[in-house]
mmCIF file of the N, C-alpha and C atoms, coordinates in Angstrom:
data_MODEL
# 
_entry.id   MODEL 
# 
loop_
_atom_site.group_PDB 
_atom_site.id 
_atom_site.type_symbol 
_atom_site.label_atom_id 
_atom_site.label_alt_id 
_atom_site.label_comp_id 
_atom_site.label_asym_id 
_atom_site.label_entity_id 
_atom_site.label_seq_id 
_atom_site.pdbx_PDB_ins_code 
_atom_site.Cartn_x 
_atom_site.Cartn_y 
_atom_site.Cartn_z 
_atom_site.occupancy 
_atom_site.B_iso_or_equiv 
_atom_site.pdbx_formal_charge 
_atom_site.auth_seq_id 
_atom_site.auth_comp_id 
_atom_site.auth_asym_id 
_atom_site.auth_atom_id 
_atom_site.pdbx_PDB_model_num 
ATOM 1   N N  . MET A 1 1  ? 149.525 99.437  87.711 1.00 0.00 ? 1  MET A N  1 
ATOM 2   C CA . MET A 1 1  ? 150.680 98.718  86.598 1.00 0.00 ? 1  MET A CA 1 
ATOM 3   C C  . MET A 1 1  ? 150.121 97.610  85.887 1.00 0.00 ? 1  MET A C  1 
ATOM 4   N N  . GLY A 1 2  ? 149.762 97.663  84.532 1.00 0.00 ? 2  GLY A N  1 
ATOM 5   C CA . GLY A 1 2  ? 149.808 96.378  83.920 1.00 0.00 ? 2  GLY A CA 1 
ATOM 6   C C  . GLY A 1 2  ? 150.695 95.605  83.460 1.00 0.00 ? 2  GLY A C  1 
ATOM 7   N N  . ALA A 1 3  ? 150.417 94.251  83.312 1.00 0.00 ? 3  ALA A N  1 
ATOM 8   C CA . ALA A 1 3  ? 151.513 93.376  82.741 1.00 0.00 ? 3  ALA A CA 1 
ATOM 9   C C  . ALA A 1 3  ? 151.166 92.937  81.511 1.00 0.00 ? 3  ALA A C  1 
ATOM 10  N N  . THR A 1 4  ? 151.990 92.275  80.923 1.00 0.00 ? 4  THR A N  1 
ATOM 11  C CA . THR A 1 4  ? 152.109 91.877  79.683 1.00 0.00 ? 4  THR A CA 1 
ATOM 12  C C  . THR A 1 4  ? 152.827 90.643  79.497 1.00 0.00 ? 4  THR A C  1 
ATOM 13  N N  . THR A 1 5  ? 152.584 89.546  78.524 1.00 0.00 ? 5  THR A N  1 
ATOM 14  C CA . THR A 1 5  ? 153.159 88.237  78.159 1.00 0.00 ? 5  THR A CA 1 
ATOM 15  C C  . THR A 1 5  ? 154.073 88.185  76.950 1.00 0.00 ? 5  THR A C  1 
ATOM 16  N N  . ILE A 1 6  ? 155.459 88.152  77.081 1.00 0.00 ? 6  ILE A N  1 
ATOM 17  C CA . ILE A 1 6  ? 156.001 88.213  75.649 1.00 0.00 ? 6  ILE A CA 1 
ATOM 18  C C  . ILE A 1 6  ? 156.728 86.820  75.586 1.00 0.00 ? 6  ILE A C  1 
ATOM 19  N N  . GLN A 1 7  ? 157.027 86.617  74.210 1.00 0.00 ? 7  GLN A N  1 
ATOM 20  C CA . GLN A 1 7  ? 157.789 85.274  73.896 1.00 0.00 ? 7  GLN A CA 1 
ATOM 21  C C  . GLN A 1 7  ? 159.234 85.556  73.767 1.00 0.00 ? 7  GLN A C  1 
ATOM 22  N N  . LEU A 1 8  ? 160.063 84.540  74.246 1.00 0.00 ? 8  LEU A N  1 
ATOM 23  C CA . LEU A 1 8  ? 161.562 84.625  74.386 1.00 0.00 ? 8  LEU A CA 1 
ATOM 24  C C  . LEU A 1 8  ? 162.027 83.402  74.249 1.00 0.00 ? 8  LEU A C  1 
ATOM 25  N N  . ASP A 1 9  ? 163.251 83.219  73.078 1.00 0.00 ? 9  ASP A N  1 
ATOM 26  C CA . ASP A 1 9  ? 163.896 82.354  72.912 1.00 0.00 ? 9  ASP A CA 1 
ATOM 27  C C  . ASP A 1 9  ? 164.364 81.720  74.366 1.00 0.00 ? 9  ASP A C  1 
ATOM 28  N N  . LYS A 1 10 ? 164.063 80.287  74.415 1.00 0.00 ? 10 LYS A N  1 
ATOM 29  C CA . LYS A 1 10 ? 164.714 79.753  75.533 1.00 0.00 ? 10 LYS A CA 1 
ATOM 30  C C  . LYS A 1 10 ? 166.298 80.001  75.932 1.00 0.00 ? 10 LYS A C  1 
ATOM 31  N N  . SER A 1 11 ? 167.149 80.274  74.855 1.00 0.00 ? 11 SER A N  1 
ATOM 32  C CA . SER A 1 11 ? 168.331 80.667  75.107 1.00 0.00 ? 11 SER A CA 1 
ATOM 33  C C  . SER A 1 11 ? 168.564 81.977  75.922 1.00 0.00 ? 11 SER A C  1 
ATOM 34  N N  . LEU A 1 12 ? 167.661 82.805  75.233 1.00 0.00 ? 12 LEU A N  1 
ATOM 35  C CA . LEU A 1 12 ? 167.599 84.132  75.724 1.00 0.00 ? 12 LEU A CA 1 
ATOM 36  C C  . LEU A 1 12 ? 167.242 84.034  77.223 1.00 0.00 ? 12 LEU A C  1 
ATOM 37  N N  . VAL A 1 13 ? 166.339 83.346  77.698 1.00 0.00 ? 13 VAL A N  1 
ATOM 38  C CA . VAL A 1 13 ? 165.748 83.266  79.262 1.00 0.00 ? 13 VAL A CA 1 
ATOM 39  C C  . VAL A 1 13 ? 167.141 82.653  79.969 1.00 0.00 ? 13 VAL A C  1 
ATOM 40  N N  . SER A 1 14 ? 167.834 81.583  79.383 1.00 0.00 ? 14 SER A N  1 
ATOM 41  C CA . SER A 1 14 ? 168.864 81.232  79.999 1.00 0.00 ? 14 SER A CA 1 
ATOM 42  C C  . SER A 1 14 ? 169.936 82.325  80.067 1.00 0.00 ? 14 SER A C  1 
ATOM 43  N N  . SER A 1 15 ? 170.002 83.195  79.225 1.00 0.00 ? 15 SER A N  1 
ATOM 44  C CA . SER A 1 15 ? 171.211 84.136  79.349 1.00 0.00 ? 15 SER A CA 1 
ATOM 45  C C  . SER A 1 15 ? 170.565 85.142  80.253 1.00 0.00 ? 15 SER A C  1 
ATOM 46  N N  . LEU A 1 16 ? 169.397 85.418  80.556 1.00 0.00 ? 16 LEU A N  1 
ATOM 47  C CA . LEU A 1 16 ? 168.903 86.482  81.393 1.00 0.00 ? 16 LEU A CA 1 
ATOM 48  C C  . LEU A 1 16 ? 169.021 85.757  82.745 1.00 0.00 ? 16 LEU A C  1 
ATOM 49  N N  . LYS A 1 17 ? 168.915 84.529  83.073 1.00 0.00 ? 17 LYS A N  1 
ATOM 50  C CA . LYS A 1 17 ? 168.940 83.710  84.430 1.00 0.00 ? 17 LYS A CA 1 
ATOM 51  C C  . LYS A 1 17 ? 170.336 84.259  84.990 1.00 0.00 ? 17 LYS A C  1 
ATOM 52  N N  . LYS A 1 18 ? 171.353 83.864  83.675 1.00 0.00 ? 18 LYS A N  1 
ATOM 53  C CA . LYS A 1 18 ? 172.649 84.237  84.255 1.00 0.00 ? 18 LYS A CA 1 
ATOM 54  C C  . LYS A 1 18 ? 173.241 85.525  84.539 1.00 0.00 ? 18 LYS A C  1 
ATOM 55  N N  . ALA A 1 19 ? 172.628 86.361  84.011 1.00 0.00 ? 19 ALA A N  1 
ATOM 56  C CA . ALA A 1 19 ? 172.620 87.868  83.993 1.00 0.00 ? 19 ALA A CA 1 
ATOM 57  C C  . ALA A 1 19 ? 172.127 88.567  85.556 1.00 0.00 ? 19 ALA A C  1 
ATOM 58  N N  . ARG A 1 20 ? 171.470 87.573  86.128 1.00 0.00 ? 20 ARG A N  1 
ATOM 59  C CA . ARG A 1 20 ? 170.589 88.230  87.446 1.00 0.00 ? 20 ARG A CA 1 
ATOM 60  C C  . ARG A 1 20 ? 171.624 88.591  88.381 1.00 0.00 ? 20 ARG A C  1 
ATOM 61  N N  . GLU A 1 21 ? 171.523 89.930  89.012 1.00 0.00 ? 21 GLU A N  1 
ATOM 62  C CA . GLU A 1 21 ? 172.457 90.337  90.141 1.00 0.00 ? 21 GLU A CA 1 
ATOM 63  C C  . GLU A 1 21 ? 172.455 89.381  91.519 1.00 0.00 ? 21 GLU A C  1 
ATOM 64  N N  . TYR A 1 22 ? 171.011 89.033  91.646 1.00 0.00 ? 22 TYR A N  1 
ATOM 65  C CA . TYR A 1 22 ? 170.810 88.353  92.676 1.00 0.00 ? 22 TYR A CA 1 
ATOM 66  C C  . TYR A 1 22 ? 169.526 87.029  92.286 1.00 0.00 ? 22 TYR A C  1 
ATOM 67  N N  . PRO A 1 23 ? 169.626 85.761  93.115 1.00 0.00 ? 23 PRO A N  1 
ATOM 68  C CA . PRO A 1 23 ? 168.652 84.853  92.717 1.00 0.00 ? 23 PRO A CA 1 
ATOM 69  C C  . PRO A 1 23 ? 167.362 84.992  92.318 1.00 0.00 ? 23 PRO A C  1 
ATOM 70  N N  . ARG A 1 24 ? 166.696 85.826  93.163 1.00 0.00 ? 24 ARG A N  1 
ATOM 71  C CA . ARG A 1 24 ? 165.370 86.131  93.313 1.00 0.00 ? 24 ARG A CA 1 
ATOM 72  C C  . ARG A 1 24 ? 164.948 87.310  92.334 1.00 0.00 ? 24 ARG A C  1 
ATOM 73  N N  . GLN A 1 25 ? 165.966 88.054  91.605 1.00 0.00 ? 25 GLN A N  1 
ATOM 74  C CA . GLN A 1 25 ? 165.574 88.984  90.782 1.00 0.00 ? 25 GLN A CA 1 
ATOM 75  C C  . GLN A 1 25 ? 164.729 88.921  89.685 1.00 0.00 ? 25 GLN A C  1 
ATOM 76  N N  . THR A 1 26 ? 163.624 89.705  89.561 1.00 0.00 ? 26 THR A N  1 
ATOM 77  C CA . THR A 1 26 ? 162.812 89.278  88.496 1.00 0.00 ? 26 THR A CA 1 
ATOM 78  C C  . THR A 1 26 ? 162.956 89.929  87.303 1.00 0.00 ? 26 THR A C  1 
ATOM 79  N N  . TYR A 1 27 ? 162.556 89.148  86.229 1.00 0.00 ? 27 TYR A N  1 
ATOM 80  C CA . TYR A 1 27 ? 163.069 89.498  84.661 1.00 0.00 ? 27 TYR A CA 1 
ATOM 81  C C  . TYR A 1 27 ? 162.794 91.144  84.498 1.00 0.00 ? 27 TYR A C  1 
ATOM 82  N N  . ASN A 1 28 ? 161.602 91.348  85.132 1.00 0.00 ? 28 ASN A N  1 
ATOM 83  C CA . ASN A 1 28 ? 161.179 93.042  84.912 1.00 0.00 ? 28 ASN A CA 1 
ATOM 84  C C  . ASN A 1 28 ? 162.440 93.951  85.369 1.00 0.00 ? 28 ASN A C  1 
ATOM 85  N N  . GLU A 1 29 ? 162.743 93.612  86.601 1.00 0.00 ? 29 GLU A N  1 
ATOM 86  C CA . GLU A 1 29 ? 163.853 94.264  87.166 1.00 0.00 ? 29 GLU A CA 1 
ATOM 87  C C  . GLU A 1 29 ? 164.894 94.351  86.601 1.00 0.00 ? 29 GLU A C  1 
ATOM 88  N N  . LEU A 1 30 ? 165.575 93.094  85.868 1.00 0.00 ? 30 LEU A N  1 
ATOM 89  C CA . LEU A 1 30 ? 166.612 92.794  85.200 1.00 0.00 ? 30 LEU A CA 1 
ATOM 90  C C  . LEU A 1 30 ? 166.696 93.672  83.614 1.00 0.00 ? 30 LEU A C  1 
ATOM 91  N N  . ILE A 1 31 ? 165.506 93.102  83.279 1.00 0.00 ? 31 ILE A N  1 
ATOM 92  C CA . ILE A 1 31 ? 165.479 94.066  82.005 1.00 0.00 ? 31 ILE A CA 1 
ATOM 93  C C  . ILE A 1 31 ? 165.300 95.657  81.846 1.00 0.00 ? 31 ILE A C  1 
ATOM 94  N N  . LYS A 1 32 ? 164.768 96.034  83.116 1.00 0.00 ? 32 LYS A N  1 
ATOM 95  C CA . LYS A 1 32 ? 164.616 97.870  82.996 1.00 0.00 ? 32 LYS A CA 1 
ATOM 96  C C  . LYS A 1 32 ? 165.972 98.205  83.452 1.00 0.00 ? 32 LYS A C  1 
ATOM 97  N N  . ASN A 1 33 ? 166.900 97.312  84.345 1.00 0.00 ? 33 ASN A N  1 
ATOM 98  C CA . ASN A 1 33 ? 168.196 97.866  84.591 1.00 0.00 ? 33 ASN A CA 1 
ATOM 99  C C  . ASN A 1 33 ? 169.040 97.614  83.131 1.00 0.00 ? 33 ASN A C  1 
ATOM 100 N N  . MET A 1 34 ? 169.044 96.689  82.556 1.00 0.00 ? 34 MET A N  1 
ATOM 101 C CA . MET A 1 34 ? 169.759 96.613  80.950 1.00 0.00 ? 34 MET A CA 1 
ATOM 102 C C  . MET A 1 34 ? 169.312 97.792  80.100 1.00 0.00 ? 34 MET A C  1 
ATOM 103 N N  . VAL A 1 35 ? 168.076 98.043  80.188 1.00 0.00 ? 35 VAL A N  1 
ATOM 104 C CA . VAL A 1 35 ? 167.528 99.146  79.270 1.00 0.00 ? 35 VAL A CA 1 
ATOM 105 C C  . VAL A 1 35 ? 168.137 100.707 79.773 1.00 0.00 ? 35 VAL A C  1 
ATOM 106 N N  . GLN A 1 36 ? 168.240 100.800 81.197 1.00 0.00 ? 36 GLN A N  1 
ATOM 107 C CA . GLN A 1 36 ? 168.695 101.841 81.834 1.00 0.00 ? 36 GLN A CA 1 
ATOM 108 C C  . GLN A 1 36 ? 170.323 102.001 81.092 1.00 0.00 ? 36 GLN A C  1 
ATOM 109 N N  . VAL A 1 37 ? 171.271 100.841 81.521 1.00 0.00 ? 37 VAL A N  1 
ATOM 110 C CA . VAL A 1 37 ? 172.259 100.905 80.871 1.00 0.00 ? 37 VAL A CA 1 
ATOM 111 C C  . VAL A 1 37 ? 172.692 100.911 79.555 1.00 0.00 ? 37 VAL A C  1 
ATOM 112 N N  . PHE A 1 38 ? 171.859 100.350 78.766 1.00 0.00 ? 38 PHE A N  1 
ATOM 113 C CA . PHE A 1 38 ? 171.867 100.672 77.248 1.00 0.00 ? 38 PHE A CA 1 
ATOM 114 C C  . PHE A 1 38 ? 171.702 102.192 76.857 1.00 0.00 ? 38 PHE A C  1 
ATOM 115 N N  . ARG A 1 39 ? 170.901 102.782 77.698 1.00 0.00 ? 39 ARG A N  1 
ATOM 116 C CA . ARG A 1 39 ? 170.395 104.113 77.324 1.00 0.00 ? 39 ARG A CA 1 
ATOM 117 C C  . ARG A 1 39 ? 171.839 105.094 77.511 1.00 0.00 ? 39 ARG A C  1 
ATOM 118 N N  . VAL A 1 40 ? 172.638 104.727 78.924 1.00 0.00 ? 40 VAL A N  1 
ATOM 119 C CA . VAL A 1 40 ? 173.655 105.536 79.240 1.00 0.00 ? 40 VAL A CA 1 
ATOM 120 C C  . VAL A 1 40 ? 174.836 105.495 78.092 1.00 0.00 ? 40 VAL A C  1 
ATOM 121 N N  . ILE A 1 41 ? 174.976 104.285 77.766 1.00 0.00 ? 41 ILE A N  1 
ATOM 122 C CA . ILE A 1 41 ? 176.184 103.559 76.575 1.00 0.00 ? 41 ILE A CA 1 
ATOM 123 C C  . ILE A 1 41 ? 175.688 104.198 75.486 1.00 0.00 ? 41 ILE A C  1 
ATOM 124 N N  . LYS A 1 42 ? 174.423 104.262 75.119 1.00 0.00 ? 42 LYS A N  1 
ATOM 125 C CA . LYS A 1 42 ? 174.164 104.905 73.590 1.00 0.00 ? 42 LYS A CA 1 
ATOM 126 C C  . LYS A 1 42 ? 174.436 106.449 73.765 1.00 0.00 ? 42 LYS A C  1 
ATOM 127 N N  . LYS A 1 43 ? 174.149 106.884 74.903 1.00 0.00 ? 43 LYS A N  1 
ATOM 128 C CA . LYS A 1 43 ? 174.171 108.498 74.995 1.00 0.00 ? 43 LYS A CA 1 
ATOM 129 C C  . LYS A 1 43 ? 175.670 108.702 75.122 1.00 0.00 ? 43 LYS A C  1 
ATOM 130 N N  . ARG A 1 44 ? 176.275 108.195 75.655 1.00 0.00 ? 44 ARG A N  1 
ATOM 131 C CA . ARG A 1 44 ? 177.909 108.280 75.749 1.00 0.00 ? 44 ARG A CA 1 
ATOM 132 C C  . ARG A 1 44 ? 178.551 108.034 74.465 1.00 0.00 ? 44 ARG A C  1 
ATOM 133 N N  . ASN A 1 45 ? 177.964 107.099 73.730 1.00 0.00 ? 45 ASN A N  1 
ATOM 134 C CA . ASN A 1 45 ? 178.744 106.716 72.353 1.00 0.00 ? 45 ASN A CA 1 
ATOM 135 C C  . ASN A 1 45 ? 178.168 108.021 71.383 1.00 0.00 ? 45 ASN A C  1 
ATOM 136 N N  . GLN A 1 46 ? 177.313 108.445 71.441 1.00 0.00 ? 46 GLN A N  1 
ATOM 137 C CA . GLN A 1 46 ? 176.840 109.660 70.560 1.00 0.00 ? 46 GLN A CA 1 
ATOM 138 C C  . GLN A 1 46 ? 177.653 110.794 70.926 1.00 0.00 ? 46 GLN A C  1 
ATOM 139 N N  . TYR A 1 47 ? 177.993 110.931 72.083 1.00 0.00 ? 47 TYR A N  1 
ATOM 140 C CA . TYR A 1 47 ? 178.849 112.064 72.591 1.00 0.00 ? 47 TYR A CA 1 
ATOM 141 C C  . TYR A 1 47 ? 180.342 111.689 72.025 1.00 0.00 ? 47 TYR A C  1 
ATOM 142 N N  . ASP A 1 48 ? 180.836 110.571 71.848 1.00 0.00 ? 48 ASP A N  1 
ATOM 143 C CA . ASP A 1 48 ? 182.294 110.332 71.441 1.00 0.00 ? 48 ASP A CA 1 
ATOM 144 C C  . ASP A 1 48 ? 182.227 110.467 69.937 1.00 0.00 ? 48 ASP A C  1 
ATOM 145 N N  . GLU A 1 49 ? 181.214 110.009 69.381 1.00 0.00 ? 49 GLU A N  1 
ATOM 146 C CA . GLU A 1 49 ? 180.953 110.416 67.714 1.00 0.00 ? 49 GLU A CA 1 
ATOM 147 C C  . GLU A 1 49 ? 181.003 111.645 67.728 1.00 0.00 ? 49 GLU A C  1 
ATOM 148 N N  . PHE A 1 50 ? 180.225 112.460 68.441 1.00 0.00 ? 50 PHE A N  1 
ATOM 149 C CA . PHE A 1 50 ? 180.262 114.010 68.203 1.00 0.00 ? 50 PHE A CA 1 
ATOM 150 C C  . PHE A 1 50 ? 181.796 114.562 68.371 1.00 0.00 ? 50 PHE A C  1 
ATOM 151 N N  . LEU A 1 51 ? 182.416 114.148 69.287 1.00 0.00 ? 51 LEU A N  1 
ATOM 152 C CA . LEU A 1 51 ? 183.950 114.686 69.570 1.00 0.00 ? 51 LEU A CA 1 
ATOM 153 C C  . LEU A 1 51 ? 184.532 114.081 68.464 1.00 0.00 ? 51 LEU A C  1 
ATOM 154 N N  . HIS A 1 52 ? 184.748 112.960 68.170 1.00 0.00 ? 52 HIS A N  1 
ATOM 155 C CA . HIS A 1 52 ? 185.457 112.314 66.964 1.00 0.00 ? 52 HIS A CA 1 
ATOM 156 C C  . HIS A 1 52 ? 185.239 113.202 65.546 1.00 0.00 ? 52 HIS A C  1 
ATOM 157 N N  . LYS A 1 53 ? 183.855 113.713 65.362 1.00 0.00 ? 53 LYS A N  1 
ATOM 158 C CA . LYS A 1 53 ? 183.613 114.443 64.181 1.00 0.00 ? 53 LYS A CA 1 
ATOM 159 C C  . LYS A 1 53 ? 184.520 115.866 64.181 1.00 0.00 ? 53 LYS A C  1 
ATOM 160 N N  . ILE A 1 54 ? 184.164 116.555 65.294 1.00 0.00 ? 54 ILE A N  1 
ATOM 161 C CA . ILE A 1 54 ? 184.923 117.703 65.763 1.00 0.00 ? 54 ILE A CA 1 
ATOM 162 C C  . ILE A 1 54 ? 186.238 117.505 65.346 1.00 0.00 ? 54 ILE A C  1 
ATOM 163 N N  . GLN A 1 55 ? 187.052 116.721 65.947 1.00 0.00 ? 55 GLN A N  1 
ATOM 164 C CA . GLN A 1 55 ? 188.421 116.576 65.743 1.00 0.00 ? 55 GLN A CA 1 
ATOM 165 C C  . GLN A 1 55 ? 188.852 116.281 64.544 1.00 0.00 ? 55 GLN A C  1 
ATOM 166 N N  . GLN A 1 56 ? 188.183 115.710 63.564 1.00 0.00 ? 56 GLN A N  1 
ATOM 167 C CA . GLN A 1 56 ? 188.416 115.110 62.264 1.00 0.00 ? 56 GLN A CA 1 
ATOM 168 C C  . GLN A 1 56 ? 189.054 116.221 61.571 1.00 0.00 ? 56 GLN A C  1 
ATOM 169 N N  . ALA A 1 57 ? 188.403 117.495 61.559 1.00 0.00 ? 57 ALA A N  1 
ATOM 170 C CA . ALA A 1 57 ? 188.821 118.713 60.758 1.00 0.00 ? 57 ALA A CA 1 
ATOM 171 C C  . ALA A 1 57 ? 190.570 119.205 61.279 1.00 0.00 ? 57 ALA A C  1 
ATOM 172 N N  . LYS A 1 58 ? 190.542 119.512 62.438 1.00 0.00 ? 58 LYS A N  1 
ATOM 173 C CA . LYS A 1 58 ? 191.724 119.840 63.222 1.00 0.00 ? 58 LYS A CA 1 
ATOM 174 C C  . LYS A 1 58 ? 192.548 118.879 62.997 1.00 0.00 ? 58 LYS A C  1 
ATOM 175 N N  . MET A 1 59 ? 192.426 117.525 62.731 1.00 0.00 ? 59 MET A N  1 
ATOM 176 C CA . MET A 1 59 ? 193.771 116.481 62.723 1.00 0.00 ? 59 MET A CA 1 
ATOM 177 C C  . MET A 1 59 ? 194.000 116.553 61.193 1.00 0.00 ? 59 MET A C  1 
ATOM 178 N N  . LYS A 1 60 ? 193.087 116.609 60.163 1.00 0.00 ? 60 LYS A N  1 
ATOM 179 C CA . LYS A 1 60 ? 193.447 116.907 59.129 1.00 0.00 ? 60 LYS A CA 1 
ATOM 180 C C  . LYS A 1 60 ? 194.415 117.972 58.868 1.00 0.00 ? 60 LYS A C  1 
ATOM 181 N N  . GLU A 1 61 ? 194.124 119.143 59.592 1.00 0.00 ? 61 GLU A N  1 
ATOM 182 C CA . GLU A 1 61 ? 194.761 120.311 59.251 1.00 0.00 ? 61 GLU A CA 1 
ATOM 183 C C  . GLU A 1 61 ? 196.061 119.995 59.935 1.00 0.00 ? 61 GLU A C  1 
ATOM 184 N N  . LEU A 1 62 ? 196.436 119.528 60.826 1.00 0.00 ? 62 LEU A N  1 
ATOM 185 C CA . LEU A 1 62 ? 197.581 119.124 61.491 1.00 0.00 ? 62 LEU A CA 1 
ATOM 186 C C  . LEU A 1 62 ? 198.439 118.376 60.723 1.00 0.00 ? 62 LEU A C  1 
ATOM 187 N N  . TRP A 1 63 ? 197.985 117.057 60.217 1.00 0.00 ? 63 TRP A N  1 
ATOM 188 C CA . TRP A 1 63 ? 198.547 116.179 59.573 1.00 0.00 ? 63 TRP A CA 1 
ATOM 189 C C  . TRP A 1 63 ? 198.902 116.257 58.079 1.00 0.00 ? 63 TRP A C  1 
ATOM 190 N N  . ASP A 1 64 ? 197.846 116.787 57.123 1.00 0.00 ? 64 ASP A N  1 
ATOM 191 C CA . ASP A 1 64 ? 197.810 117.208 55.866 1.00 0.00 ? 64 ASP A CA 1 
ATOM 192 C C  . ASP A 1 64 ? 198.434 118.567 55.475 1.00 0.00 ? 64 ASP A C  1 
ATOM 193 N N  . ASN A 1 65 ? 199.664 118.891 55.904 1.00 0.00 ? 65 ASN A N  1 
ATOM 194 C CA . ASN A 1 65 ? 200.611 119.994 55.451 1.00 0.00 ? 65 ASN A CA 1 
ATOM 195 C C  . ASN A 1 65 ? 201.690 119.724 54.619 1.00 0.00 ? 65 ASN A C  1 
ATOM 196 N N  . LYS A 1 66 ? 202.136 120.799 54.132 1.00 0.00 ? 66 LYS A N  1 
ATOM 197 C CA . LYS A 1 66 ? 203.267 120.837 53.131 1.00 0.00 ? 66 LYS A CA 1 
ATOM 198 C C  . LYS A 1 66 ? 204.549 120.837 53.957 1.00 0.00 ? 66 LYS A C  1 
ATOM 199 N N  . GLU A 1 67 ? 204.542 121.176 55.052 1.00 0.00 ? 67 GLU A N  1 
ATOM 200 C CA . GLU A 1 67 ? 205.690 121.081 56.256 1.00 0.00 ? 67 GLU A CA 1 
ATOM 201 C C  . GLU A 1 67 ? 206.110 119.624 56.232 1.00 0.00 ? 67 GLU A C  1 
ATOM 202 N N  . ASP A 1 68 ? 204.990 119.054 56.676 1.00 0.00 ? 68 ASP A N  1 
ATOM 203 C CA . ASP A 1 68 ? 205.384 117.482 57.087 1.00 0.00 ? 68 ASP A CA 1 
ATOM 204 C C  . ASP A 1 68 ? 205.409 116.737 55.656 1.00 0.00 ? 68 ASP A C  1 
ATOM 205 N N  . GLY A 1 69 ? 204.822 117.066 54.533 1.00 0.00 ? 69 GLY A N  1 
ATOM 206 C CA . GLY A 1 69 ? 205.364 116.489 53.517 1.00 0.00 ? 69 GLY A CA 1 
ATOM 207 C C  . GLY A 1 69 ? 206.486 116.540 52.963 1.00 0.00 ? 69 GLY A C  1 
ATOM 208 N N  . ALA A 1 70 ? 207.287 117.665 53.114 1.00 0.00 ? 70 ALA A N  1 
ATOM 209 C CA . ALA A 1 70 ? 208.785 117.897 52.917 1.00 0.00 ? 70 ALA A CA 1 
ATOM 210 C C  . ALA A 1 70 ? 209.392 116.883 53.519 1.00 0.00 ? 70 ALA A C  1 
ATOM 211 N N  . TRP A 1 71 ? 209.390 116.473 54.727 1.00 0.00 ? 71 TRP A N  1 
ATOM 212 C CA . TRP A 1 71 ? 210.075 115.563 55.445 1.00 0.00 ? 71 TRP A CA 1 
ATOM 213 C C  . TRP A 1 71 ? 210.172 114.151 54.854 1.00 0.00 ? 71 TRP A C  1 
ATOM 214 N N  . GLU A 1 72 ? 208.937 113.991 54.010 1.00 0.00 ? 72 GLU A N  1 
ATOM 215 C CA . GLU A 1 72 ? 208.814 112.409 53.432 1.00 0.00 ? 72 GLU A CA 1 
ATOM 216 C C  . GLU A 1 72 ? 210.126 112.332 52.431 1.00 0.00 ? 72 GLU A C  1 
ATOM 217 N N  . ASN A 1 73 ? 210.482 113.615 51.595 1.00 0.00 ? 73 ASN A N  1 
ATOM 218 C CA . ASN A 1 73 ? 211.464 113.409 50.650 1.00 0.00 ? 73 ASN A CA 1 
ATOM 219 C C  . ASN A 1 73 ? 212.645 113.862 51.064 1.00 0.00 ? 73 ASN A C  1 
ATOM 220 N N  . ALA A 1 74 ? 212.746 113.965 52.420 1.00 0.00 ? 74 ALA A N  1 
ATOM 221 C CA . ALA A 1 74 ? 214.410 114.496 52.792 1.00 0.00 ? 74 ALA A CA 1 
ATOM 222 C C  . ALA A 1 74 ? 215.375 113.357 53.036 1.00 0.00 ? 74 ALA A C  1 
# 
């Protein structure tokens, strides 16, 4: 496995230190875990957006109807 050097702002390094699960956790381990969590959240968010789009048409059908509109003038 090869290694590389990346430049990070000191404030980001400080945030990474605070985010460690244990004191000797490497930045490599920490960032790897963060990427995995990000992927799961992103996938879940895409699923939620998909469900929302599917539900929009049905909700419009249920709420935008003449029967409900008649009650507004009662």
